[in-house]
C-alpha positions as a printed NumPy array, in Angstrom:
array([[  2.851, -23.941,   1.231],
       [  5.517, -25.992,  -0.612],
       [  6.577, -27.701,   2.634],
       [  7.151, -24.428,   4.479],
       [  4.696, -25.249,   7.239],
       [  6.47 , -23.253,   9.934],
       [  6.41 , -20.049,   7.867],
       [  2.746, -20.504,   6.907],
       [  1.759, -21.214,  10.5  ],
       [  3.684, -18.184,  11.753],
       [  1.942, -15.902,   9.231],
       [ -1.443, -17.24 ,  10.371],
       [ -0.564, -16.773,  14.042],
       [  0.707, -13.214,  13.514],
       [ -2.678, -12.456,  11.977],
       [ -4.305, -13.858,  15.16 ],
       [ -5.633, -16.949,  13.397],
       [ -4.592, -19.491,  16.047],
       [ -6.889, -22.249,  14.78 ],
       [ -5.501, -21.856,  11.266],
       [ -1.933, -22.07 ,  12.574],
       [ -2.709, -25.268,  14.504],
       [ -4.34 , -26.762,  11.425],
       [ -1.3  , -26.013,   9.269],
       [  1.119, -27.529,  11.78 ],
       [ -1.076, -30.601,  12.159],
       [ -0.963, -31.332,   8.414],
       [  2.811, -31.714,   8.545],
       [  2.732, -35.351,   9.651],
       [  5.326, -37.438,   7.921],
       [  7.625, -34.468,   7.415],
       [ 11.228, -34.509,   8.611],
       [ 10.623, -31.823,  11.197],
       [  8.86 , -33.643,  14.027],
       [  8.801, -30.488,  16.161],
       [  5.792, -29.155,  14.254],
       [  3.26 , -31.518,  15.836],
       [  4.659, -30.754,  19.28 ],
       [  4.362, -27.026,  18.634],
       [  0.774, -27.472,  17.428],
       [ -0.138, -29.174,  20.694],
       [  1.596, -26.451,  22.697],
       [ -0.215, -23.653,  20.868],
       [ -3.558, -25.425,  21.376],
       [ -3.194, -24.853,  25.128],
       [ -2.565, -21.105,  24.768],
       [ -3.815, -18.866,  27.579],
       [ -3.409, -15.129,  28.127],
       [ -2.618, -15.505,  31.836],
       [  1.022, -14.676,  32.56 ],
       [  1.778, -16.836,  35.577],
       [  0.829, -20.23 ,  34.254],
       [  2.626, -23.514,  33.796],
       [  1.895, -23.328,  30.057],
       [  3.775, -20.063,  29.66 ],
       [  6.792, -21.315,  31.627],
       [  6.861, -24.524,  29.603],
       [  6.711, -22.607,  26.308],
       [  9.554, -20.3  ,  27.344],
       [ 11.767, -23.301,  28.128],
       [ 10.774, -25.008,  24.873],
       [ 11.6  , -21.832,  22.976],
       [ 15.336, -22.277,  23.598],
       [ 15.329, -25.818,  22.187],
       [ 13.719, -25.043,  18.839],
       [ 15.969, -24.568,  15.8  ],
       [ 13.454, -23.181,  13.331],
       [ 13.4  , -19.345,  13.612],
       [  9.7  , -19.145,  12.737],
       [  8.728, -21.623,  15.451],
       [ 10.762, -19.604,  17.957],
       [  9.055, -16.423,  16.756],
       [  5.644, -18.034,  17.28 ],
       [  6.386, -18.911,  20.924],
       [  8.013, -15.527,  21.497],
       [  4.883, -13.837,  20.13 ],
       [  2.584, -15.802,  22.451],
       [  4.697, -15.362,  25.593],
       [  6.01 , -11.799,  25.257],
       [  4.458,  -8.722,  26.773],
       [  2.252,  -6.668,  24.504],
       [  3.973,  -3.674,  22.832],
       [  7.336,  -5.364,  23.414],
       [  8.394,  -7.453,  20.457],
       [ 12.154,  -6.876,  20.574],
       [ 12.853, -10.595,  20.921],
       [ 11.133, -11.265,  17.593],
       [ 12.451,  -8.255,  15.695],
       [ 16.078,  -8.283,  16.851],
       [ 16.88 , -12.002,  16.964],
       [ 20.038, -12.875,  15.043],
       [ 19.389, -15.499,  12.401],
       [ 15.663, -15.147,  12.923],
       [ 12.924, -14.552,  10.421],
       [ 13.55 , -13.133,   6.993],
       [ 13.986,  -9.382,   6.803],
       [ 10.779,  -8.89 ,   4.807],
       [  8.759, -10.809,   7.411],
       [ 10.267,  -8.775,  10.245],
       [  9.348,  -5.522,   8.515],
       [  5.804,  -6.775,   7.869],
       [  5.453,  -7.806,  11.528],
       [  6.709,  -4.403,  12.676],
       [  4.23 ,  -2.604,  10.421],
       [  1.375,  -4.522,  12.033],
       [  2.271,  -4.351,  15.73 ],
       [  4.458,  -1.255,  16.286],
       [  3.094,   2.251,  16.603],
       [  4.356,   4.999,  14.295],
       [  7.174,   6.254,  16.522],
       [  8.511,   2.802,  17.349],
       [  8.155,   1.712,  13.724],
       [ 10.173,   4.698,  12.494],
       [ 12.854,   4.073,  15.11 ],
       [ 13.009,   0.369,  14.218],
       [ 13.253,   1.01 ,  10.462],
       [ 16.063,   3.549,  10.931],
       [ 17.948,   1.163,  13.203],
       [ 17.428,  -1.724,  10.791],
       [ 18.592,   0.406,   7.842],
       [ 21.896,   1.211,   9.544],
       [ 22.297,  -2.44 ,  10.446],
       [ 21.784,  -3.829,   6.921],
       [ 24.11 ,  -1.205,   5.426],
       [ 26.879,  -2.114,   7.86 ],
       [ 26.342,  -5.828,   7.162],
       [ 26.125,  -5.383,   3.381],
       [ 22.901,  -7.388,   3.386],
       [ 21.265,  -7.081,  -0.041],
       [ 17.892,  -7.965,   1.468],
       [ 18.067,  -4.479,   2.956],
       [ 17.273,  -2.996,  -0.474],
       [ 13.681,  -3.687,   0.525],
       [ 14.083,  -0.853,   3.039],
       [ 16.587,   1.493,   1.395],
       [ 15.253,   1.21 ,  -2.139],
       [ 17.324,   2.421,  -5.093],
       [ 18.541,   5.503,  -3.242],
       [ 21.939,   6.764,  -2.021],
       [ 21.463,   4.522,   1.031],
       [ 20.961,   1.614,  -1.364],
       [ 24.224,   2.47 ,  -3.137],
       [ 26.028,   2.529,   0.205],
       [ 24.567,  -0.889,   1.016],
       [ 25.711,  -2.364,  -2.319],
       [ 29.122,  -0.72 ,  -1.892],
       [ 29.509,  -2.419,   1.483],
       [ 28.454,  -5.724,  -0.102],
       [ 31.131,  -5.355,  -2.803],
       [ 33.787,  -4.477,  -0.216],
       [ 32.962,  -7.607,   1.781],
       [ 32.511, -10.108,  -1.074],
       [ 34.265,  -8.662,  -4.119],
       [ 31.198,  -9.682,  -6.15 ],
       [ 31.245,  -6.941,  -8.785],
       [ 28.92 ,  -8.912, -11.076],
       [ 25.971,  -8.856,  -8.667],
       [ 26.423,  -5.131,  -8.056],
       [ 26.561,  -4.307, -11.773],
       [ 23.546,  -6.459, -12.65 ],
       [ 21.532,  -4.971,  -9.777],
       [ 22.174,  -1.473, -11.056],
       [ 21.617,  -2.178, -14.749],
       [ 18.445,  -4.253, -14.452],
       [ 16.84 ,  -1.609, -12.216],
       [ 17.407,   1.34 , -14.559],
       [ 16.292,   4.072, -14.653],
       [ 16.678,   4.997, -10.985],
       [ 18.163,   7.616,  -8.671],
       [ 21.521,   5.899,  -8.369],
       [ 22.194,   5.547, -12.126],
       [ 24.44 ,   8.643, -12.136],
       [ 26.362,   7.775,  -8.989],
       [ 30.096,   7.517,  -9.625],
       [ 30.314,   4.233,  -7.703],
       [ 27.59 ,   2.663,  -9.844],
       [ 29.308,   3.709, -13.078],
       [ 32.578,   2.301, -11.733],
       [ 30.956,  -1.092, -11.004],
       [ 29.448,  -1.229, -14.481],
       [ 32.731,  -0.366, -16.218],
       [ 34.649,  -2.844, -14.061],
       [ 32.203,  -5.617, -14.943],
       [ 32.449,  -4.782, -18.657],
       [ 36.245,  -4.94 , -18.456],
       [ 35.986,  -8.249, -16.603],
       [ 33.803,  -9.763, -19.348],
       [ 36.243,  -8.535, -22.008],
       [ 39.153, -10.006, -20.064],
       [ 37.372, -13.374, -19.997],
       [ 36.645, -13.005, -23.742],
       [ 32.901, -13.119, -23.114],
       [ 32.262, -10.494, -25.764],
       [ 28.747, -11.66 , -26.612],
       [ 27.716, -11.429, -22.955],
       [ 29.302,  -7.995, -22.685],
       [ 27.412,  -6.844, -25.792],
       [ 24.09 ,  -8.046, -24.345],
       [ 24.96 ,  -6.3  , -21.089],
       [ 25.653,  -3.049, -22.989],
       [ 22.32 ,  -3.285, -24.806],
       [ 20.43 ,  -3.579, -21.524],
       [ 22.506,  -0.795, -19.978],
       [ 21.839,   1.662, -22.819],
       [ 18.248,   0.642, -23.526],
       [ 16.761,   3.459, -21.465],
       [ 18.624,   6.405, -22.991],
       [ 19.28 ,   7.805, -26.444],
       [ 22.917,   6.766, -26.408],
       [ 24.36 ,   6.148, -29.857],
       [ 27.583,   4.25 , -30.31 ],
       [ 30.087,   6.178, -32.428],
       [ 31.391,   4.199, -35.392],
       [ 34.869,   2.947, -34.586],
       [ 35.557,   1.449, -38.02 ],
       [ 34.177,   2.257, -41.452],
       [ 34.917,   1.589, -45.115],
       [ 36.354,   4.553, -47.006],
       [ 37.208,   5.13 , -50.617],
       [ 40.873,   4.586, -51.548],
       [ 40.796,   7.624, -53.847],
       [ 38.754,  10.395, -52.197],
       [ 38.894,   9.082, -48.625],
       [ 35.192,   9.63 , -47.965],
       [ 33.198,   7.147, -45.924],
       [ 31.18 ,   4.877, -48.171],
       [ 28.56 ,   4.166, -45.49 ],
       [ 27.798,   7.885, -45.094],
       [ 27.25 ,   8.274, -48.842],
       [ 25.081,   5.185, -49.253],
       [ 21.741,   7.019, -48.707],
       [ 22.74 ,   9.58 , -51.343],
       [ 23.509,   6.837, -53.835],
       [ 20.252,   5.099, -53.048],
       [ 18.246,   8.198, -53.909],
       [ 20.28 ,   9.001, -57.005],
       [ 20.125,   5.538, -58.542],
       [ 17.159,   3.225, -59.049],
       [ 17.071,  -0.013, -57.104],
       [ 18.776,  -2.865, -58.903],
       [ 17.54 ,  -6.412, -58.876],
       [ 19.732,  -9.469, -58.897],
       [ 18.552, -12.935, -59.677],
       [ 20.348, -16.271, -59.755],
       [ 17.992, -19.196, -59.76 ],
       [ 15.704, -18.503, -56.83 ],
       [ 17.844, -15.603, -55.574],
       [ 16.323, -12.115, -55.769],
       [ 17.248,  -8.851, -54.111],
       [ 15.632,  -5.432, -54.253],
       [ 18.152,  -3.664, -52.024],
       [ 20.393,  -1.073, -53.725],
       [ 23.9  ,  -2.338, -54.453],
       [ 26.852,  -0.168, -55.412],
       [ 30.298,  -1.177, -56.638],
       [ 31.828,   2.286, -56.927],
       [ 32.28 ,   5.254, -54.599],
       [ 29.141,   7.43 , -54.563],
       [ 31.384,  10.488, -54.193],
       [ 34.096,  10.179, -56.848],
       [ 32.629,   7.249, -58.828],
       [ 35.908,   5.317, -58.604],
       [ 35.648,   1.52 , -58.113],
       [ 35.48 ,   0.171, -54.591],
       [ 37.97 ,  -2.41 , -53.265],
       [ 37.719,  -5.9  , -54.71 ],
       [ 37.286,  -9.183, -52.883],
       [ 40.692, -10.838, -52.807],
       [ 39.195, -14.141, -53.976],
       [ 36.21 , -13.578, -56.308],
       [ 37.589, -10.183, -57.476],
       [ 34.153,  -8.568, -57.461],
       [ 33.865,  -5.08 , -56.016],
       [ 32.649,  -4.301, -52.543],
       [ 28.865,  -4.058, -52.632],
       [ 28.417,  -7.079, -54.891],
       [ 26.777, -10.009, -53.063],
       [ 29.065, -13.007, -52.744],
       [ 26.287, -15.329, -53.898],
       [ 24.896, -13.277, -56.791],
       [ 25.239, -15.487, -59.883],
       [ 28.209, -17.172, -58.19 ],
       [ 28.231, -20.789, -57.119],
       [ 30.85 , -22.608, -55.077],
       [ 31.783, -26.195, -55.695],
       [ 31.593, -28.295, -52.55 ],
       [ 32.835, -31.375, -54.358],
       [ 33.271, -32.518, -57.952],
       [ 29.614, -33.349, -58.495],
       [ 27.558, -31.081, -56.259],
       [ 27.091, -27.336, -56.542],
       [ 25.16 , -25.203, -54.092],
       [ 24.282, -21.527, -53.938],
       [ 25.655, -19.785, -50.856],
       [ 23.635, -16.786, -49.888],
       [ 23.283, -15.825, -46.223],
       [ 23.473, -12.49 , -44.47 ],
       [ 26.986, -13.028, -43.115],
       [ 28.305, -14.236, -46.486],
       [ 27.872, -10.788, -48.036],
       [ 29.776,  -8.981, -45.323],
       [ 33.08 ,  -7.492, -46.352],
       [ 35.844,  -8.157, -43.841],
       [ 39.564,  -7.492, -43.862],
       [ 42.778,  -8.208, -41.986],
       [ 43.72 ,  -5.562, -39.438],
       [ 47.394,  -6.033, -40.302],
       [ 47.716,  -6.088, -44.096],
       [ 44.315,  -4.474, -44.832],
       [ 43.479,  -7.059, -47.509],
       [ 40.032,  -8.554, -47.38 ],
       [ 36.951,  -9.792, -49.147],
       [ 33.595, -11.441, -48.659],
       [ 33.374, -13.229, -45.312],
       [ 32.233, -16.521, -46.867],
       [ 35.156, -16.598, -49.316],
       [ 37.734, -15.782, -46.66 ],
       [ 36.379, -18.508, -44.371],
       [ 36.785, -21.061, -47.148],
       [ 40.307, -19.818, -47.951],
       [ 41.593, -19.806, -44.377],
       [ 40.126, -23.243, -43.737],
       [ 43.062, -24.574, -45.802],
       [ 45.591, -21.714, -45.795],
       [ 47.151, -19.423, -43.21 ],
       [ 48.652, -16.754, -45.522],
       [ 46.841, -13.837, -47.124],
       [ 45.177, -14.747, -50.489],
       [ 46.675, -11.661, -52.188],
       [ 49.679, -12.53 , -54.341],
       [ 52.924, -11.225, -52.886],
       [ 51.509, -10.642, -49.394],
       [ 53.128, -12.839, -46.741],
       [ 50.836, -11.79 , -43.897],
       [ 49.729, -14.725, -41.72 ],
       [ 46.204, -13.368, -41.368],
       [ 44.586, -16.421, -39.783],
       [ 47.232, -16.699, -37.061],
       [ 46.418, -13.157, -35.913],
       [ 42.836, -14.156, -35.087],
       [ 42.911, -15.523, -31.532],
       [ 39.398, -16.959, -31.79 ],
       [ 40.179, -18.8  , -35.017],
       [ 43.434, -20.129, -33.579],
       [ 41.694, -21.49 , -30.496],
       [ 39.019, -23.12 , -32.668],
       [ 41.709, -24.785, -34.785],
       [ 43.551, -26.076, -31.733],
       [ 40.368, -27.571, -30.257]])
């Protein structure tokens, strides 16, 4: 029960298990809510006769109770059969899910339909997200979330609700797409790019969406994309193996354009061509006495400045810009490292 004695007792009472409800309330001794024991004693004297002192006493006690489930229990015992409006319409009463469950048990089909329709309109007007239990992921559900966003401005909750429930009927709604795009722009504005990328992965997981390449490496001579020609080169040439100490690689490596066979750009620091691993037979000196092989996935990546277009292996550029701000190419005065906002913030911290 996790301390929720009033809720547990109410569920037992609504299922006509009066003895069980009294037992639950009686086990709450020592709890902060001292009303529970009093309610247990009151329920123990329950009688179905209408004009009794017990019923009048319970109706007066009902107004003094703060717990909505205790009030619902007394209202259930004292109300007329087939008339449960006091329980179902009380403001700040039981949780929406419990009200719907109660209505399903005690209302006939016509009254239940009328109550659900009335409750649906109410939760949409209030922007109450608990109402999704009734509306589901339908156009009514979108209207409910839209009202919630209008009242709170919480675009994050709306976007996450839509994305984590895909696929559904509302995935193509213009309002839903607007919330998702607005949340993506918000994450970019806060520079939470990793979170935005994870959000995009979840968003596109259910469809066959393929992100179009926005940047690619092309040959300086023929202008063809090197990435597009890599499979051709892999089939045309046998796999090469590189070894340096314990380093081995069976992946195909190319250092010239597969189309025109002209050499690819060189790393500005080690002067090896693009496609040559930065750690293959190359060692960097950490100090005057210790050498260590550097060979990780990110080290082999070829990166370049978006301003001067000079670049090289990521590991070499990181080492260079740790001590310099200008481009490593002779004659180029581009302040590459100062153009990287992330690197500048890291240096300032």
